[in-house]
N, C-alpha and C positions, 0 to 999 in steps of 0.2 A: 347402479350410480357410479357407471363408469367414465371417472371423470380424468382424463390422462393431462399430463401437462409435457408438452414434447414441442416440435418446432410448428409454426402455423401451418406450413406446407404439410407436415404429417398429418396433421389433426382434419385438412381439409381431403387430403385423400383416405383418412381412414372414416370422415361422413358419408365420404361417397360410396363406399365399399359397404357401410351399413345401410344405407339406403337403396342397395340393388344394383351397383353402377358395376358394371364388369373390372373395369381399371384395364392395367395393362398387366399379362404375366397370365398364367393358368389358362381358363378355357379363350378369354379374349382375344388375348395374343395367338394361341397358335390349336386351338381345340382341343389341347390333351388337356388329362388332369394334371395339377400340381400334386406328385408324391412325399408325402411327409411323414419321416419316420419320429413321432414321439414317444418318449419314455418318461412315463411318470412315477413319481415318489414311491407311491401304493395308494392305499385307502385307510389311514390311520387316522380320518376324522373327517368330521359335518366339513370343514372347509375343501378338504380336500377330494370330496366326493362331488363337491360343488364344481371345484378348478377343473374337475375330470370333465363332467357333464358339458361344462361351457366349451372347453377346447372340444371336443367332442361333437358338440353341435356346430361350431364354426367352421372348423375343418371336415366340413361334410362333403360327399359326392352331390353333384358332378363335376362342382371346380377344383377338389381337392380327391385323393386317394390317401386317406389314412392308415397308417401303417401303425398302431397302439403296443405299448408295450408298459406293463405293470411291475416295478423291480421290487416290490414287498418290501420296501426298504432298507435293501440290500444293494452297495455298491457294485459287489461282483455281478449281480443281474444286469444292472443299467449298464456299465461298461461293455457286458457282453451283446446287449440290444443296440448299443451305439456300434459295435464292428458290423452286426448284420445287417442295420440298415446301411454300412458303408457297401458291404459287399454285395448289395441290393440296389445298389446306385439309385438311392434315392435321392430326389431334387433339392429337400431342405430336412435338416436335423433339429427336433426340438426337442428339449427336456428341459425336467426342474430336476437340477443333479441332488442328491441324498444329502453328502456332504461338500464342503468347499474345495478340498486338496483333493491329487489324486488321479485329475482328470487330464495333464500337460500329453502323454502321449496317446490317449485315443484322439484326442480333439487335432492331434497334430496328422492323425491318420484321417481322419474326414477332411483336413485341409488340403492332404497331400492329393485327395481324390476330388477336389475342387467342390465339396459339399458346404454352403453356407451352413452354420450352426447357431440358432437362436434359444438364448438362455430365457425359462419364464421363473415366476417367482423367486428363485434364488440365485446366489452368484456363484462363481469360482475363483478358485486362486491359482491364476497361472504366470508363467514368465513372461507372455507374448498375449495382449489383448487381443491380437488380430486373430487368434484361434477361435475365437466368435465374433459373431456380425453384433449382436446387441442383444441387452437384457431388458426383460420387460417384467417389471414387478414391483412391489413396496419400500419403502426406506424402513428399515428392520431396526436400526437404530433408533430412528424418529418415534417409533412405535414404542421401544422400551423407554424413552423420554417422557413421551405423553403419560404411559403410565405412571411413573416417578411423579409427574409434574400434577396428576391428578389425586395422587397419595398424598403429596404435603397441601394443596387446598385442602383434600378431605381431612387434614389432620389441624388445621389451626386451632388453636389453643387446648391441645393436647398437649400434656407433658410428657417427656421421654423417661426412660426408655422405649421406645416402639419397636418390638421384637418383630422383626420380618420372615417369613419363610419363603422360597423360591423353588417352584417347580420347572425345571430347564425341559426345552426340547430337545429335537436327539443329539448326542452328541455330535460336536465338530460341525455340524450343519450352520448355514447361512443367518436363519432365524433364530438360532438358540444362540451363537455368538454374538450377534448383533443386539437381538433384545437384551441380554444381558449386558451388555456394555455401553448401550444408552441408560438402562436403569440404573444401573452404576454411577455413571456420572454424573445423574442427577441428584440421585439420593445420598451421594458423599457429602454436599452441599448442607448437607442438615445433620448434624450432632446427634439428633432423637435418634434417627433410624440404625438399628442393629442388624446387619443378616444374617440370624442364627443356624439356620439350613438353607441349604443349596444344592440340589441334586436332579439328575434325567429324570423325566416320567416319559420321555420318549414319544410326547404328543397325544398320547393315547390315553381314554378315559380308562380303562381299566389301571397302566400304571401309574396314571395321576392320583387315582385310590389308594393304592397300594403304597406309595413312596409317602403320603400325605399321612398314612396311619402310622408310616416309621417316624415322621416325624414329631405326631402328635405324642407317640411313647417316648422318643428320646428328650422332648422340651416340657416333660409332664404337663401337656395342655396350654404350656405359657407360649402361646404363639399371639401376636397381634392382629398379624398382616400377611396376607398369602397373596404373591405376585404369581399368577402362572403365565409361561409364555404363549400357550394356547387356550380356548374354551373349552376344550374335550377335556385337557388335564383338570382343570380348575372345576366341571362338574363332577368329575370323579371324584376329585379332592371333599367338594360339598357332601356325597354323601359318607365319605371316611368322619369329617365334622360332627355331622348327627349321629352316626353310629358311636361318636367317642362323647356323645350327651349336651354338645355345644351347639351354638346357634349360626350359621354361617350368615353371613352380612351384619351379625351383630357381635356374637362374643371374638368373630377371626373377619374383618374386612378381606373383601377380597376383589380385586382386580386382574382382569385376565385379558389375551390379544386374538382377535379375528371377526367379534361380531356374528356367530353365525346364530341362527334362530334359537338354537338351544340355552344359548348364553341370556336373550332376551326375554325367554321363558324363565330363566331362576331370576334375572331382575326383577322383572313382572310380581316373582313370587316371594321377594326380598331376602334371595342366600346368595344374590352375588350383585355386588356396590357399582361395577364402572366394567366396562368391555373395550377397547379401543380396535375400532375397526381396521382388518386388512381385507382387501376387496379381494376373493378367487373368482372373480367373473372376467376372465381375461382372453375369453375365446377370438372375441369380433377384432380384437386390437393385434392379437398373437396374427390371426389369417390375414391382415392389413402387411404387417411387417413380413411373414412368408410371400407374399405377393411382392413384394418390392424387394428381398434379398433374391429371391428366385429371378427378377426381371432385372437385378445389377443396380439397383439403384439406391444411392445414399439413404441411410438409415439414422434416427440418432444413437449414440451408443448406449444410452441410458434412456427409459420410457418410465418415467415416475408414476404413482397412482395418487390423488389425493383422498386421504381417508379423515375422519373425526373419530371423535370419542363422545361414546354415551354411557348414559347413568342409569340407575334403576327409576329415578323421576321421568325419564324418558320413555321406558321400557314399553307400557301398554300402549302410547300414541304411536311406537315405530314399530312395533312387533308386524303388524299387518303390510308393512313394505317390505320386509325382508324378505329376498328372494332364494336365499341359502339359510 
C-alpha cells in the first residue's frame, strides 16, 4: 500500500521503475552499479524489520551495490557509518537518523565529498537544508493528531476527567517529538483529557511493558487511555495491563501508531482499540530517489506517504492484507 504524494513527474518515474524500466543512472546509464551506503536505526520493532527488508530488496544487485549498517539505536554508530561511507566514496548515502540533532558536521563532510544524502523515515535539524537532497517518509505530527482525533471521537458521551498515559518513542527522535506534539495539539482542545504520565519506552516491546508497569503502580491502576508512539510498545503494555488484572481495550483503551501485523492481531483479539498507519515499505520509492539524485535530477524536498487509521472493527478483514 505505497501511495505517495509527490510531483506528477516523480510519480511517473517511480512507476516506470517499479514496472521494470531501467531509467537513467545506474546500469542503464553506464553499466556500473550505483553504490549506496545505508545506515539503519536498528531492529527495535516489527516496523523497522519490515522497513529494512523493503530497503534491501529494492537496493539489490545488479543495479545497486548496497553497503548496509545497523546503528543499534546509537547515534555514534550511525555517524561512524556515514563517515565510513564517505571514506569509501559511495555514490549516494541514505539513512534513517536515530535522533534529529547532531548531524551537521558529518553531513557537511558528505557534501564536501560530493555525495548526495537521502533521509528516510525520519528528519534531521540542520542549519542548511542543502546538506540533504530529500526526505522520504511519513508525517509524524499528523499521525499524532490522528491518534488524538480517534480518541476524541471514541470518547463521545464520556464524562471527564479521562486519564491518559503516553508511551513515548526514543528520546530526541523525530517520530517521538512529532507524534507527541501532534497528539498534544489536538487533545489540549478538550478539557476532559489529562495526560497523567508520559515517558519513553524507546520504541521496544520490552521497554513498553516495563514503563507501563511503572505507570500502573504510580497511578494505582487509574489509567483510562494509553497512547503509545508505536505498536510494539503498545503490545508490551498490553502484557503489563493483563498482569495487573485489567482488560486491555476495555478497562484501558489503547491507541498506537504503525499498523503492523501484531497490532491487527491485538485488535482482532479485542486488546487494542486503534492503530494509526505508518507505512514502512519505502524501498521502491527510495530506489527511485537514489537513481534520480545520482543522475543529478531535481527531486521533491519532501516525499509524503498517504496513510489511514484502523480500528478493531476493521481488524479481521484487514489482517490478511498486512505485508508487515
